[in-house]
DSSP file (Angstrom, degrees, kcal/mol; ACC not computed):
  #  RESIDUE AA STRUCTURE BP1 BP2  ACC     N-H-->O    O-->H-N    N-H-->O    O-->H-N    TCO  KAPPA ALPHA  PHI   PSI    X-CA   Y-CA   Z-CA
    1    1 A M              0   0    0      0, 0.0     2,-0.5     0, 0.0    21,-0.2   0.000 360.0 360.0 360.0 138.3   10.4   -5.7  -15.1
    2    2 A I  E     -A   21   0A   0     19,-2.2    19,-2.3    63,-0.0     2,-0.5  -0.936 360.0-160.2-111.3 132.7    7.3   -6.0  -12.9
    3    3 A I  E     -A   20   0A   0     -2,-0.5    63,-3.2    61,-0.3    64,-1.2  -0.956   8.8-175.9-115.7 129.0    5.9   -3.0  -11.1
    4    4 A V  E     -Ab  19  67A   0     15,-2.7    15,-2.7    -2,-0.5     2,-0.5  -0.983  14.6-150.3-125.0 134.4    3.5   -3.4   -8.1
    5    5 A I  E     -Ab  18  68A   0     62,-2.5    64,-2.7    -2,-0.4     2,-0.4  -0.913  16.3-165.1-101.0 128.0    1.8   -0.6   -6.3
    6    6 A G  E     -Ab  17  69A   0     11,-3.1    11,-2.4    -2,-0.5     2,-0.4  -0.894   0.6-161.5-112.9 144.1    1.1   -1.3   -2.6
    7    7 A I  E     -Ab  16  70A   0     62,-1.8    64,-2.0    -2,-0.4     9,-0.2  -0.989  16.3-162.7-130.6 131.7   -1.2    0.6   -0.4
    8    8 A D  E     -A   15   0A   0      7,-2.7     7,-2.2    -2,-0.4   139,-0.1  -0.890  33.7-148.2-104.8  94.8   -1.5    0.8    3.4
    9    9 A P        +     0   0    0      0, 0.0     2,-0.3     0, 0.0     5,-0.1  -0.350  32.8 143.9 -77.1 145.0   -5.0    2.3    3.7
   10   10 A G        -     0   0    0     74,-0.1    24,-0.1    -2,-0.1    72,-0.1  -0.897  49.2-129.1-169.8 147.0   -6.1    4.6    6.5
   11   11 A I  S    S+     0   0    0     -2,-0.3     3,-0.2    70,-0.2    38,-0.1   0.839 112.4  33.9 -72.0 -32.6   -8.5    7.5    6.7
   12   12 A A  S    S+     0   0    0      1,-0.3    24,-2.1    23,-0.1     2,-0.4   0.871 135.2  14.6 -87.4 -42.1   -5.9    9.7    8.5
   13   13 A N  E     - C   0  35A   0     22,-0.2     2,-0.5     2,-0.0    -1,-0.3  -0.976  62.8-175.7-139.9 121.1   -2.7    8.3    6.8
   14   14 A T  E     - C   0  34A   0     20,-2.3    20,-2.9    -2,-0.4     2,-0.4  -0.976  14.0-152.2-116.3 125.2   -2.6    6.3    3.6
   15   15 A G  E     -AC   8  33A   0     -7,-2.2    -7,-2.7    -2,-0.5     2,-0.4  -0.799  11.8-173.3 -96.8 138.4    0.8    5.0    2.5
   16   16 A I  E     +AC   7  32A   0     16,-2.8    16,-2.3    -2,-0.4     2,-0.4  -0.995   6.9 172.1-130.0 135.7    1.4    4.3   -1.2
   17   17 A A  E     -AC   6  31A   0    -11,-2.4   -11,-3.1    -2,-0.4     2,-0.5  -1.000  21.3-151.1-143.1 142.2    4.5    2.7   -2.7
   18   18 A S  E     -AC   5  30A   0     12,-2.6    11,-2.8    -2,-0.4    12,-1.3  -0.958  19.8-175.0-111.1 134.4    5.6    1.5   -6.1
   19   19 A V  E     -AC   4  28A   0    -15,-2.7   -15,-2.7    -2,-0.5     2,-0.3  -0.984  10.4-151.0-130.6 136.0    8.1   -1.4   -6.1
   20   20 A S  E     -AC   3  27A   0      7,-2.9     7,-2.0    -2,-0.4     2,-0.4  -0.787   0.4-157.3-105.3 153.0    9.8   -3.0   -9.1
   21   21 A Y  E     +AC   2  26A   0    -19,-2.3   -19,-2.2    -2,-0.3     2,-0.4  -0.982  25.6 157.2-127.9 118.2   11.0   -6.5   -9.4
   22   22 A Y  E >   - C   0  25A   0      3,-2.4     3,-1.4    -2,-0.4    -2,-0.0  -0.977  65.1 -10.7-147.6 127.5   13.8   -7.1  -12.0
   23   23 A K  T 3  S-     0   0    0     -2,-0.4     3,-0.1     1,-0.3    -1,-0.1   0.877 129.4 -50.1  51.3  44.2   16.4   -9.8  -12.3
   24   24 A G  T 3  S+     0   0    0      1,-0.2     2,-0.4     0, 0.0    -1,-0.3   0.558 116.2 107.4  79.2   8.6   15.6  -11.1   -8.8
   25   25 A K  E <   -C   22   0A   0     -3,-1.4    -3,-2.4     2,-0.0     2,-0.4  -0.949  56.7-143.2-126.9 143.4   15.8   -7.8   -7.0
   26   26 A Y  E     -C   21   0A   0    108,-0.5     2,-0.4    -2,-0.4    -5,-0.2  -0.788  17.8-176.4 -98.7 143.7   13.3   -5.5   -5.5
   27   27 A K  E     -C   20   0A   0     -7,-2.0    -7,-2.9    -2,-0.4     2,-0.6  -0.991  26.3-129.8-140.5 131.6   13.6   -1.7   -5.7
   28   28 A V  E     -C   19   0A   0     -2,-0.4    -9,-0.2    -9,-0.2     3,-0.1  -0.713  26.2-179.5 -78.3 120.0   11.4    1.0   -4.2
   29   29 A L  E     -     0   0A   0    -11,-2.8     2,-0.3    -2,-0.6    -1,-0.2   0.870  60.1 -15.0 -88.5 -41.8   10.6    3.4   -7.0
   30   30 A D  E     -C   18   0A   0    -12,-1.3   -12,-2.6     2,-0.0    -1,-0.3  -0.988  55.5-166.3-160.9 152.8    8.4    5.9   -5.2
   31   31 A T  E     -C   17   0A   0     -2,-0.3     2,-0.3   -14,-0.2   -14,-0.2  -0.967   5.5-178.4-141.1 159.1    6.4    6.4   -2.0
   32   32 A Q  E     -C   16   0A   0    -16,-2.3   -16,-2.8    -2,-0.3     2,-0.5  -0.979  17.1-147.6-155.8 146.1    3.8    8.9   -0.8
   33   33 A I  E     -C   15   0A   0     -2,-0.3     2,-0.7   -18,-0.2   -18,-0.2  -0.975  12.0-156.3-112.2 129.2    1.9    9.5    2.4
   34   34 A V  E     -C   14   0A   0    -20,-2.9   -20,-2.3    -2,-0.5     2,-0.4  -0.929  14.7-171.5-105.6 114.5   -1.6   10.9    2.0
   35   35 A K  E     -C   13   0A   0     -2,-0.7     2,-0.4   -22,-0.2   -22,-0.2  -0.870   2.2-164.7-107.0 138.4   -2.6   12.7    5.2
   36   36 A T        -     0   0    0    -24,-2.1     2,-0.4    -2,-0.4     9,-0.1  -0.930  23.2-114.2-123.4 150.2   -6.1   14.0    5.8
   37   37 A D    >   -     0   0    0     -2,-0.4     3,-1.8     1,-0.1     8,-0.1  -0.655  14.4-142.0 -83.7 128.4   -7.4   16.4    8.3
   38   38 A S  T 3  S+     0   0    0     -2,-0.4    -1,-0.1     1,-0.3     7,-0.1   0.645  98.2  69.2 -66.0 -13.7   -9.8   15.0   10.9
   39   39 A K  T 3  S+     0   0    0      2,-0.1    -1,-0.3     0, 0.0     2,-0.1   0.660  85.8  86.6 -77.9 -15.1  -11.9   18.2   10.8
   40   40 A L  S <  S-     0   0    0     -3,-1.8     2,-0.0     1,-0.1    -4,-0.0  -0.413  90.2 -99.9 -80.3 159.9  -13.0   17.3    7.2
   41   41 A T     >  -     0   0    0      1,-0.1     4,-2.3    -2,-0.1     5,-0.2  -0.325  34.0-109.1 -70.8 162.3  -16.0   15.1    6.5
   42   42 A T  H  > S+     0   0    0      1,-0.2     4,-2.7     2,-0.2     5,-0.2   0.916 120.5  53.0 -59.2 -42.9  -15.4   11.5    5.7
   43   43 A A  H  > S+     0   0    0      1,-0.2     4,-2.1     2,-0.2    -1,-0.2   0.900 109.0  49.0 -61.2 -41.0  -16.4   12.1    2.0
   44   44 A E  H  > S+     0   0    0      2,-0.2     4,-1.9     1,-0.2    -1,-0.2   0.903 112.0  48.8 -64.9 -40.2  -13.9   15.0    1.8
   45   45 A R  H  X S+     0   0    0     -4,-2.3     4,-2.2     1,-0.2    -2,-0.2   0.909 110.8  49.8 -66.3 -41.8  -11.2   12.8    3.2
   46   46 A L  H  X S+     0   0    0     -4,-2.7     4,-2.6     1,-0.2    -1,-0.2   0.880 108.9  53.0 -64.3 -37.8  -12.0   10.0    0.9
   47   47 A E  H  X S+     0   0    0     -4,-2.1     4,-2.8    -5,-0.2     5,-0.2   0.903 107.8  50.8 -64.6 -40.4  -11.9   12.3   -2.1
   48   48 A I  H  X S+     0   0    0     -4,-1.9     4,-2.5     2,-0.2     5,-0.2   0.934 111.6  47.6 -60.7 -46.4   -8.4   13.6   -1.1
   49   49 A I  H  X S+     0   0    0     -4,-2.2     4,-2.2     2,-0.2    -2,-0.2   0.923 113.0  48.9 -61.9 -44.8   -7.1   10.0   -0.8
   50   50 A K  H  X S+     0   0    0     -4,-2.6     4,-2.2     1,-0.2    -2,-0.2   0.946 113.4  45.7 -59.8 -50.2   -8.7    9.1   -4.2
   51   51 A L  H  X S+     0   0    0     -4,-2.8     4,-2.4     1,-0.2    -1,-0.2   0.872 112.5  50.3 -65.4 -37.4   -7.2   12.2   -5.9
   52   52 A E  H  X S+     0   0    0     -4,-2.5     4,-2.4    -5,-0.2    -1,-0.2   0.866 108.7  52.7 -69.2 -35.1   -3.8   11.7   -4.4
   53   53 A F  H  X S+     0   0    0     -4,-2.2     4,-2.2    -5,-0.2    -2,-0.2   0.941 110.5  47.6 -62.1 -46.5   -3.7    8.0   -5.5
   54   54 A I  H  X S+     0   0    0     -4,-2.2     4,-2.7     1,-0.2    -2,-0.2   0.917 111.9  50.2 -61.1 -43.5   -4.5    9.1   -9.1
   55   55 A R  H  X S+     0   0    0     -4,-2.4     4,-3.0     2,-0.2    -1,-0.2   0.891 107.6  54.6 -61.5 -39.6   -1.8   11.8   -8.9
   56   56 A F  H  X S+     0   0    0     -4,-2.4     4,-1.1     2,-0.2    -2,-0.2   0.947 111.8  43.1 -58.9 -48.9    0.7    9.2   -7.6
   57   57 A V  H  < S+     0   0    0     -4,-2.2     3,-0.5     1,-0.2    -2,-0.2   0.928 116.7  46.9 -64.3 -45.1    0.0    6.9  -10.6
   58   58 A E  H >< S+     0   0    0     -4,-2.7     3,-1.5     1,-0.2    -1,-0.2   0.865 106.8  57.7 -66.3 -35.7    0.0    9.8  -13.1
   59   59 A R  H 3< S+     0   0    0     -4,-3.0    -1,-0.2     1,-0.3     3,-0.2   0.796 113.7  40.6 -62.7 -27.6    3.2   11.2  -11.6
   60   60 A N  T >< S+     0   0    0     -4,-1.1     3,-1.6    -3,-0.5    -1,-0.3  -0.102  74.3 127.8-111.4  33.0    4.9    7.9  -12.3
   61   61 A E  T <   +     0   0    0     -3,-1.5    -1,-0.2     1,-0.3    -2,-0.1   0.576  52.3  84.4 -72.8  -6.4    3.3    7.2  -15.7
   62   62 A N  T 3  S+     0   0    0     -3,-0.2     2,-0.4    -4,-0.1    -1,-0.3   0.728  99.5  40.4 -67.0 -18.6    6.7    6.6  -17.3
   63   63 A W  S <  S-     0   0    0     -3,-1.6     2,-0.5     0, 0.0    -1,-0.0  -0.971  84.0-138.2-123.9 147.7    6.3    3.0  -16.0
   64   64 A K        -     0   0    0     -2,-0.4   -61,-0.3     2,-0.0     2,-0.1  -0.893  20.2-128.7-106.0 127.8    3.0    1.1  -16.1
   65   65 A F        -     0   0    0     -2,-0.5   -61,-0.2     1,-0.1     3,-0.1  -0.459  12.0-161.2 -78.6 150.4    2.2   -0.9  -13.0
   66   66 A D  S    S+     0   0    0    -63,-3.2    37,-0.6     1,-0.3     2,-0.3   0.683  72.3  19.4 -99.0 -25.0    1.2   -4.6  -13.4
   67   67 A L  E     -bd   4 103A   0    -64,-1.2   -62,-2.5    35,-0.1     2,-0.4  -0.998  57.0-155.2-151.5 143.4   -0.6   -5.1  -10.1
   68   68 A L  E     +bd   5 104A   0     35,-2.3    37,-2.2    -2,-0.3     2,-0.4  -0.987  21.1 178.1-120.9 132.6   -2.2   -3.1   -7.4
   69   69 A S  E     -bd   6 105A   0    -64,-2.7   -62,-1.8    -2,-0.4     2,-0.3  -0.987  10.2-167.3-138.4 146.7   -2.5   -4.4   -3.8
   70   70 A M  E     -bd   7 106A   0     35,-2.2    37,-2.6    -2,-0.4     2,-0.4  -0.947  27.4-114.0-129.1 151.1   -3.8   -3.2   -0.5
   71   71 A E  E     - d   0 107A   0    -64,-2.0    37,-0.2    -2,-0.3     3,-0.1  -0.693  39.3-119.8 -80.2 135.3   -3.5   -4.4    3.0
   72   72 A D        -     0   0    0     35,-3.7     2,-0.1    -2,-0.4    -1,-0.1  -0.253  37.8 -84.7 -70.4 161.8   -6.8   -5.6    4.4
   73   73 A V        -     0   0    0      1,-0.1     2,-0.7    35,-0.1    -1,-0.1  -0.408  34.9-135.6 -69.2 142.4   -8.3   -3.9    7.4
   74   74 A F        -     0   0    0     -2,-0.1     2,-1.4    -3,-0.1    11,-0.1  -0.902  12.7-147.8 -99.6 116.0   -7.2   -5.1   10.8
   75   75 A F        +     0   0    0     -2,-0.7     4,-0.1     2,-0.1     2,-0.0  -0.680  41.4 142.7 -88.6  92.0  -10.2   -5.5   13.1
   76   76 A G  S    S-     0   0    0     -2,-1.4    -1,-0.0     2,-0.3     3,-0.0   0.196  71.3 -57.0 -99.3-137.8   -8.8   -4.7   16.5
   77   77 A K  S    S+     0   0    0      1,-0.2     2,-1.3     2,-0.0     3,-0.2   0.738 116.4  78.2 -82.3 -23.7  -10.5   -2.8   19.3
   78   78 A N     >  +     0   0    0      1,-0.2     4,-1.8     2,-0.1    -2,-0.3  -0.683  51.3 170.6 -94.4  89.5  -11.3    0.4   17.3
   79   79 A V  H  > S+     0   0    0     -2,-1.3     4,-2.5     1,-0.2    -1,-0.2   0.867  76.2  56.6 -66.8 -37.7  -14.3   -0.6   15.2
   80   80 A K  H  > S+     0   0    0      1,-0.2     4,-2.0     2,-0.2    -1,-0.2   0.925 108.4  47.2 -61.2 -44.4  -14.9    3.0   14.1
   81   81 A S  H  > S+     0   0    0      1,-0.2     4,-2.3     2,-0.2   -70,-0.2   0.896 111.0  51.9 -63.2 -40.8  -11.3    3.2   12.7
   82   82 A A  H  X S+     0   0    0     -4,-1.8     4,-2.2     1,-0.2    -2,-0.2   0.899 108.1  51.5 -64.1 -40.9  -11.8   -0.2   11.0
   83   83 A R  H  X S+     0   0    0     -4,-2.5     4,-1.5     2,-0.2    -1,-0.2   0.912 110.2  49.0 -61.6 -41.9  -15.0    1.0    9.3
   84   84 A Q  H  X S+     0   0    0     -4,-2.0     4,-1.8     1,-0.2    -2,-0.2   0.899 109.5  51.8 -64.9 -40.7  -13.3    4.1    8.0
   85   85 A T  H  X S+     0   0    0     -4,-2.3     4,-2.5     1,-0.2    -1,-0.2   0.885 105.3  56.0 -64.1 -38.1  -10.4    2.0    6.6
   86   86 A C  H  X S+     0   0    0     -4,-2.2     4,-2.3     1,-0.2    -1,-0.2   0.875 105.6  52.3 -60.2 -36.8  -13.0   -0.2    4.8
   87   87 A K  H  X S+     0   0    0     -4,-1.5     4,-2.5     2,-0.2    -1,-0.2   0.904 108.3  50.2 -65.6 -41.0  -14.3    2.9    3.1
   88   88 A V  H  X S+     0   0    0     -4,-1.8     4,-2.6     2,-0.2     5,-0.3   0.935 110.4  50.1 -61.5 -46.3  -10.8    3.8    2.0
   89   89 A I  H  X S+     0   0    0     -4,-2.5     4,-2.5     1,-0.2    -2,-0.2   0.925 111.6  48.7 -58.0 -46.0  -10.3    0.3    0.6
   90   90 A G  H  X S+     0   0    0     -4,-2.3     4,-2.3     2,-0.2     5,-0.2   0.921 111.6  47.9 -62.5 -45.4  -13.6    0.5   -1.3
   91   91 A V  H  X S+     0   0    0     -4,-2.5     4,-2.0     1,-0.2    -1,-0.2   0.921 115.6  44.4 -62.6 -44.4  -12.9    3.9   -2.8
   92   92 A L  H  X S+     0   0    0     -4,-2.6     4,-2.5     2,-0.2    -1,-0.2   0.860 111.4  53.8 -71.2 -34.1   -9.4    3.0   -4.0
   93   93 A E  H  X S+     0   0    0     -4,-2.5     4,-2.0    -5,-0.3    -2,-0.2   0.942 112.7  42.3 -65.0 -46.3  -10.6   -0.4   -5.3
   94   94 A I  H  X S+     0   0    0     -4,-2.3     4,-2.8     2,-0.2     5,-0.2   0.870 114.1  52.5 -70.0 -35.0  -13.3    1.1   -7.5
   95   95 A T  H  X S+     0   0    0     -4,-2.0     4,-2.6    -5,-0.2     5,-0.4   0.933 109.9  48.3 -63.6 -45.3  -11.0    3.9   -8.6
   96   96 A A  H  X>S+     0   0    0     -4,-2.5     4,-2.0     1,-0.2     5,-1.1   0.893 114.6  46.3 -62.2 -39.8   -8.3    1.4   -9.6
   97   97 A Y  H  X5S+     0   0    0     -4,-2.0     4,-0.9     3,-0.2    -2,-0.2   0.951 115.3  44.5 -68.4 -49.0  -10.9   -0.6  -11.5
   98   98 A E  H  <5S+     0   0    0     -4,-2.8    -2,-0.2     1,-0.2    -1,-0.2   0.908 125.2  30.4 -63.0 -43.6  -12.5    2.4  -13.3
   99   99 A K  H  <5S+     0   0    0     -4,-2.6    -1,-0.2    -5,-0.2    -3,-0.2   0.830 135.5  16.3 -88.6 -33.6   -9.3    4.1  -14.3
  100  100 A Y  H  <5S-     0   0    0     -4,-2.0    -3,-0.2    -5,-0.4    -2,-0.1   0.632  73.1-145.5-122.4 -18.4   -6.7    1.4  -14.8
  101  101 A R     << +     0   0    0     -5,-1.1     2,-0.2    -4,-0.9    -4,-0.2   0.891  47.7 154.6  50.1  45.2   -8.5   -2.0  -15.1
  102  102 A K        -     0   0    0     -6,-0.6    -1,-0.2     1,-0.1   -35,-0.1  -0.670  54.0 -88.3-105.0 157.9   -5.6   -3.7  -13.3
  103  103 A L  E     -d   67   0A   0    -37,-0.6   -35,-2.3    -2,-0.2     2,-0.4  -0.407  48.8-162.5 -60.0 135.1   -5.3   -6.9  -11.3
  104  104 A F  E     -d   68   0A   0    -37,-0.2     2,-0.3    -2,-0.1   -35,-0.2  -0.984  11.5-178.7-131.1 131.2   -6.1   -6.0   -7.7
  105  105 A T  E     -d   69   0A   0    -37,-2.2   -35,-2.2    -2,-0.4     2,-0.5  -0.946  15.4-152.8-128.8 152.4   -5.4   -8.0   -4.6
  106  106 A I  E     -d   70   0A   0     -2,-0.3     2,-0.4   -37,-0.2   -35,-0.2  -0.994  17.1-164.7-123.1 126.1   -6.1   -7.5   -0.9
  107  107 A L  E     -d   71   0A   0    -37,-2.6   -35,-3.7    -2,-0.5    47,-0.0  -0.858  20.2-118.5-112.3 144.0   -3.7   -9.1    1.6
  108  108 A T     >  -     0   0    0     -2,-0.4     4,-2.1   -37,-0.2     5,-0.2  -0.400  31.4-111.5 -70.5 155.6   -4.2   -9.7    5.3
  109  109 A P  H  > S+     0   0    0      0, 0.0     4,-2.2     0, 0.0     5,-0.2   0.872 120.5  53.5 -55.0 -36.8   -1.8   -8.0    7.6
  110  110 A T  H  > S+     0   0    0      1,-0.2     4,-2.6     2,-0.2     5,-0.2   0.901 107.2  50.3 -65.6 -40.8   -0.3  -11.4    8.5
  111  111 A A  H  > S+     0   0    0      2,-0.2     4,-2.3     1,-0.2    -1,-0.2   0.865 109.3  52.3 -65.2 -35.9    0.2  -12.3    4.8
  112  112 A V  H  X S+     0   0    0     -4,-2.1     4,-1.1     2,-0.2     6,-0.2   0.947 111.7  45.1 -64.8 -48.2    2.0   -8.9    4.3
  113  113 A K  H ><>S+     0   0    0     -4,-2.2     5,-2.5     1,-0.2     3,-0.5   0.920 114.8  48.4 -61.8 -43.4    4.4   -9.6    7.3
  114  114 A K  H ><5S+     0   0    0     -4,-2.6     3,-1.0     1,-0.2    -1,-0.2   0.883 105.5  59.6 -63.7 -38.3    5.0  -13.2    6.1
  115  115 A G  H 3<5S+     0   0    0     -4,-2.3    -1,-0.2     1,-0.3    -2,-0.2   0.765 112.6  37.1 -64.1 -26.9    5.7  -12.0    2.6
  116  116 A V  T <<5S-     0   0    0     -4,-1.1    -1,-0.3    -3,-0.5    -2,-0.2   0.325 117.4-107.1-107.7   6.5    8.6   -9.8    3.7
  117  117 A G  T < 5S+     0   0    0     -3,-1.0     2,-0.4    -4,-0.4    -3,-0.2   0.666  71.9 140.2  80.2  16.1    9.9  -12.1    6.3
  118  118 A A      < -     0   0    0     -5,-2.5    -1,-0.3    -6,-0.2    -2,-0.2  -0.773  58.1-107.7 -90.2 138.1    8.7  -10.1    9.3
  119  119 A G    >   -     0   0    0     -2,-0.4     3,-1.8     1,-0.1    -1,-0.1  -0.222  25.5-111.6 -63.4 153.7    7.4  -12.2   12.1
  120  120 A G  T 3  S+     0   0    0      1,-0.3    -1,-0.1    -7,-0.1    -7,-0.1   0.767 118.8  44.1 -57.2 -28.4    3.6  -12.2   12.8
  121  121 A A  T 3  S+     0   0    0     -8,-0.0    -1,-0.3   -11,-0.0    -2,-0.1   0.441  86.7 119.9 -96.6  -0.5    4.1  -10.4   16.1
  122  122 A S    <   -     0   0    0     -3,-1.8    -4,-0.1     1,-0.1    -9,-0.0  -0.369  55.0-138.6 -69.5 144.8    6.6   -7.9   14.7
  123  123 A G     >  -     0   0    0     -2,-0.1     4,-1.2     1,-0.0     3,-0.4   0.029  40.5 -69.8 -86.3-163.7    5.6   -4.2   15.0
  124  124 A K  H  > S+     0   0    0      1,-0.2     4,-1.8     2,-0.2     3,-0.3   0.859 130.9  55.8 -61.6 -38.0    6.0   -1.4   12.6
  125  125 A D  H  > S+     0   0    0      1,-0.2     4,-2.5     2,-0.2    -1,-0.2   0.855 100.9  59.7 -64.8 -33.0    9.8   -1.2   13.0
  126  126 A G  H  > S+     0   0    0     -3,-0.4     4,-2.0     1,-0.2    -1,-0.2   0.884 104.9  48.8 -61.9 -38.5   10.0   -4.9   12.0
  127  127 A I  H  X S+     0   0    0     -4,-1.2     4,-2.6    -3,-0.3     5,-0.2   0.928 110.0  51.5 -65.6 -45.7    8.4   -4.1    8.6
  128  128 A S  H  X S+     0   0    0     -4,-1.8     4,-2.1     1,-0.2    11,-0.4   0.909 112.0  46.1 -59.1 -43.6   10.8   -1.2    8.1
  129  129 A F  H  X S+     0   0    0     -4,-2.5     4,-2.2     2,-0.2    -1,-0.2   0.876 111.1  52.4 -68.0 -37.1   13.8   -3.4    8.8
  130  130 A A  H  X S+     0   0    0     -4,-2.0     4,-1.7    -5,-0.2    -2,-0.2   0.918 110.1  48.3 -64.1 -42.4   12.5   -6.2    6.5
  131  131 A I  H  X>S+     0   0    0     -4,-2.6     4,-3.0     1,-0.2     6,-0.5   0.903 110.1  52.6 -64.1 -40.8   12.0   -3.7    3.7
  132  132 A A  H  X5S+     0   0    0     -4,-2.1     4,-2.0     1,-0.2    -1,-0.2   0.900 109.8  48.1 -62.1 -40.4   15.6   -2.4    4.2
  133  133 A S  H  <5S+     0   0    0     -4,-2.2    -1,-0.2     1,-0.2    -2,-0.2   0.824 117.4  42.3 -71.4 -28.9   17.0   -5.9    4.0
  134  134 A I  H  <5S+     0   0    0     -4,-1.7  -108,-0.5    -5,-0.2    -2,-0.2   0.894 131.6  19.7 -81.7 -42.8   15.0   -6.7    0.9
  135  135 A T  H  <5S-     0   0    0     -4,-3.0    -3,-0.2     2,-0.2    -2,-0.2   0.626  93.8-122.9-105.9 -16.7   15.5   -3.4   -1.1
  136  136 A G  S  <<S+     0   0    0     -4,-2.0     2,-0.5    -5,-0.5    -4,-0.2   0.538  79.8 109.1  81.6   6.0   18.5   -1.8    0.6
  137  137 A E        -     0   0    0     -6,-0.5     2,-0.7     2,-0.0    -2,-0.2  -0.969  62.0-144.4-121.5 126.4   16.5    1.2    1.3
  138  138 A M        -     0   0    0     -2,-0.5     2,-0.7    -6,-0.1    -9,-0.1  -0.792  11.0-159.6 -90.6 114.1   15.3    2.2    4.8
  139  139 A L        -     0   0    0     -2,-0.7     6,-0.1   -11,-0.4    -7,-0.1  -0.846   3.9-168.5 -92.8 115.9   11.9    3.7    4.8
  140  140 A T        +     0   0    0     -2,-0.7     2,-0.5     4,-0.1    -1,-0.1   0.703  64.7  80.5 -83.1 -19.6   11.5    5.7    8.0
  141  141 A N  S  > S-     0   0    0      1,-0.1     4,-2.5   -13,-0.1     5,-0.2  -0.778  73.2-145.5 -89.5 128.2    7.8    6.3    7.7
  142  142 A N  H  > S+     0   0    0     -2,-0.5     4,-2.6     1,-0.2     5,-0.2   0.842  98.0  53.3 -61.4 -35.8    5.8    3.3    8.8
  143  143 A H  H  > S+     0   0    0      2,-0.2     4,-2.1     1,-0.2    -1,-0.2   0.893 110.6  46.8 -69.0 -39.0    3.0    3.9    6.3
  144  144 A E  H  > S+     0   0    0      2,-0.2     4,-2.4     1,-0.2    -2,-0.2   0.930 113.8  48.5 -64.7 -45.4    5.5    4.0    3.4
  145  145 A A  H  X S+     0   0    0     -4,-2.5     4,-2.3     1,-0.2    -2,-0.2   0.908 111.5  49.5 -62.9 -42.1    7.2    0.9    4.7
  146  146 A D  H  X S+     0   0    0     -4,-2.6     4,-2.3     2,-0.2    -1,-0.2   0.907 110.3  50.9 -63.3 -40.9    3.9   -0.9    5.1
  147  147 A A  H  X S+     0   0    0     -4,-2.1     4,-2.2     2,-0.2  -130,-0.3   0.907 110.7  48.5 -64.1 -41.5    2.9    0.0    1.5
  148  148 A A  H  X S+     0   0    0     -4,-2.4     4,-2.5     1,-0.2    -1,-0.2   0.894 110.4  52.0 -64.4 -39.2    6.2   -1.3    0.2
  149  149 A A  H  X S+     0   0    0     -4,-2.3     4,-2.6     2,-0.2     5,-0.2   0.883 107.8  51.9 -64.1 -38.4    5.7   -4.5    2.1
  150  150 A V  H  X S+     0   0    0     -4,-2.3     4,-2.5     2,-0.2    -2,-0.2   0.931 110.4  48.8 -61.9 -45.2    2.2   -4.9    0.6
  151  151 A A  H  X S+     0   0    0     -4,-2.2     4,-2.2     2,-0.2    -2,-0.2   0.933 114.2  44.3 -61.5 -47.1    3.7   -4.5   -2.9
  152  152 A I  H  X S+     0   0    0     -4,-2.5     4,-2.0     1,-0.2    -1,-0.2   0.925 114.7  48.5 -65.1 -44.9    6.4   -7.0   -2.3
  153  153 A S  H  X S+     0   0    0     -4,-2.6     4,-1.3     1,-0.2    -1,-0.2   0.885 110.8  51.6 -63.7 -38.2    4.1   -9.5   -0.6
  154  154 A A  H  X S+     0   0    0     -4,-2.5     4,-1.4    -5,-0.2     3,-0.4   0.918 107.6  52.0 -64.8 -42.8    1.6   -9.1   -3.4
  155  155 A H  H  < S+     0   0    0     -4,-2.2     3,-0.3     1,-0.2    -1,-0.2   0.907 110.5  48.7 -59.0 -41.2    4.3   -9.8   -6.1
  156  156 A K  H  < S+     0   0    0     -4,-2.0    -1,-0.2     1,-0.2    -2,-0.2   0.760 113.5  47.0 -70.1 -23.9    5.3  -13.0   -4.3
  157  157 A S  H  < S+     0   0    0     -4,-1.3    -1,-0.2    -3,-0.4    -2,-0.2   0.620 102.1  67.7 -96.4 -13.0    1.7  -14.2   -4.0
  158  158 A V  S  < S-     0   0    0     -4,-1.4     2,-0.3    -3,-0.3    -1,-0.1  -0.927  81.2-128.8-111.6 123.9    0.5  -13.6   -7.6
  159  159 A P              0   0    0      0, 0.0    -3,-0.1     0, 0.0    -2,-0.1  -0.507 360.0 360.0 -71.9 132.7    2.0  -15.7  -10.4
  160  160 A F              0   0    0     -2,-0.3    -5,-0.0    -5,-0.1    -2,-0.0   0.361 360.0 360.0-112.1 360.0    3.3  -13.6  -13.3
């Protein structure tokens, strides 16, 4: 069995999902949303995300993950938001390296959509429906669904 943790990074909402691949089938093992209060400083928000990521991994220590993957930042019109997301990616990347020494990949949003069979122009609901068709489980929170899509796409893109 291969276990992949996928992360949909964001300073306000970070989605985390663990997905297993066994005998040709994907299964969502666990998901979490990390929400941070905009009244906190950026450093406080990043610390919350870091600690919740560590808790997620420790909570699920009965299985050991093989790969950690994150969705890359989407540079749209909101540059401030993109900068904050880059900080989340950096904090989680160094945390994963320091604590777990695991293979780490970053996928573009387009690669994530392609990896789960959602069209490049499909919105958040398209990802949720793609995850439901792959795993049989409908994740109603977009951040959870995106994190699961990152995990599945990463598994498909990294040779094991």
